[in-house]
C-alpha positions as CSV (number, residue, x, y, z in Angstrom):
1,X,144.7,139.7,93.6
2,X,142.3,136.6,95.4
3,X,142.5,136.4,99.0
4,X,140.1,134.2,101.1
5,X,139.0,135.0,104.5
6,X,137.6,132.9,107.0
7,X,135.1,133.5,110.0
8,X,132.9,131.2,112.5
9,X,130.1,132.2,114.9
10,X,128.6,130.2,117.5
11,X,125.0,131.1,117.8
12,X,122.1,130.7,120.5
13,X,119.6,128.0,119.1
14,X,118.8,126.1,116.1
15,X,115.4,128.4,115.0
16,X,115.5,131.4,112.1
17,X,116.2,134.1,113.6
18,X,119.4,133.0,115.8
19,X,120.7,131.7,112.6
20,X,119.9,135.0,110.9
21,X,120.9,136.9,113.5
22,X,124.3,135.5,114.2
23,X,125.5,135.0,110.1
24,X,124.9,138.3,110.0
25,X,126.5,139.6,112.5
26,X,129.5,137.1,111.5
27,X,129.2,138.9,107.8
28,X,129.2,141.9,108.8
29,X,131.8,142.6,111.4
30,X,134.1,140.1,108.3
31,X,132.8,142.8,106.2
32,X,133.8,145.6,108.1
33,X,137.1,144.5,109.5
34,X,138.5,144.3,106.0
35,X,136.8,147.4,104.6
36,X,135.1,144.9,102.2
37,X,131.9,146.0,99.9
38,X,129.8,143.2,98.0
39,X,131.4,143.9,95.0
40,X,135.0,142.7,96.7
41,X,133.5,139.7,97.0
42,X,133.6,137.3,94.6
43,X,131.7,134.1,96.8
44,X,131.1,133.1,100.1
45,X,130.6,129.3,101.0
46,X,128.8,128.5,104.3
47,X,129.1,125.9,106.5
48,X,126.6,125.1,109.7
49,X,127.3,121.8,112.1
50,X,124.9,119.4,111.6
51,X,122.2,120.6,114.5
52,X,121.3,123.4,112.7
53,X,118.6,123.1,110.3
54,X,116.3,125.4,110.9
55,X,117.4,127.9,108.1
56,X,119.9,128.7,105.5
57,X,123.4,131.1,107.0
58,X,123.6,132.4,102.9
59,X,120.1,133.9,104.0
60,X,121.1,136.7,105.8
61,X,124.2,137.1,103.8
62,X,120.9,138.0,100.9
63,X,119.6,140.4,103.1
64,X,122.6,142.4,103.7
65,X,122.9,143.1,99.8
66,X,124.6,140.1,98.4
67,X,122.4,139.4,95.3
68,X,125.1,138.9,92.8
69,X,127.6,137.1,94.5
70,X,127.5,133.8,94.2
71,X,126.7,131.9,97.9
72,X,126.5,128.0,98.7
73,X,125.2,126.2,102.5
74,X,127.0,123.2,103.3
75,X,126.7,120.8,106.5
76,X,129.5,119.9,108.2
77,X,130.7,116.6,109.2
78,X,129.5,115.4,112.8
79,X,132.6,115.2,114.9
80,X,131.9,113.9,118.6
81,X,132.6,116.8,120.9
82,X,132.4,119.5,118.5
83,X,131.4,123.0,119.3
84,X,127.4,122.9,118.5
85,X,125.3,125.4,116.6
86,X,128.6,126.7,114.8
87,X,128.4,129.0,111.0
88,X,131.0,129.3,109.3
89,X,132.3,131.1,106.4
90,X,135.2,131.3,104.1
91,X,134.8,134.4,101.3
92,X,136.8,135.0,98.3
93,X,137.6,138.3,98.3
94,X,139.6,140.7,95.7
95,X,142.0,142.8,97.4
96,X,145.4,144.5,97.2
97,X,146.2,143.9,101.0
98,X,148.5,141.5,101.6
99,X,147.3,138.1,103.9
100,X,148.8,139.7,106.4
101,X,146.5,142.5,106.6
102,X,143.3,140.1,105.9
103,X,141.0,139.3,109.0
104,X,139.9,136.4,109.8
105,X,136.9,136.5,112.2
106,X,135.6,134.1,115.1
107,X,132.7,135.3,117.1
108,X,131.3,134.6,120.4
109,X,131.9,130.8,121.4
110,X,133.6,130.3,118.1
111,X,136.3,132.0,119.1
112,X,137.5,128.6,121.0
113,X,138.3,127.3,117.5
114,X,140.8,129.5,116.6
115,X,142.3,131.4,119.4
116,X,145.4,132.1,117.3
117,X,143.8,134.4,114.8
118,X,140.4,135.2,116.9
119,X,139.6,138.9,117.1
């Protein structure tokens, strides 16, 4: 069955290393908590707030072995007052687990985005 799993992280700065390091933490944690391998992942959509332009978040996933998984990066709508420096993802996965067993991952300052499901 196909499920979607979401996550977000607030990175330290708009520089290549911060974006790669933060996105690596986000993807790794999401994969670990949901007991996934890259073979379980159908595709991943990354978004970044408009203040993050130094690197594509998808590069971190490629470095983690997502070579055959379709990835795309988009810029989020610039909403006044929104949290800065946020990378989000939505991954479509194949799993036998029910929705109640899917772990959405919100890390660092991004915990404030979804306190109801952040872990």
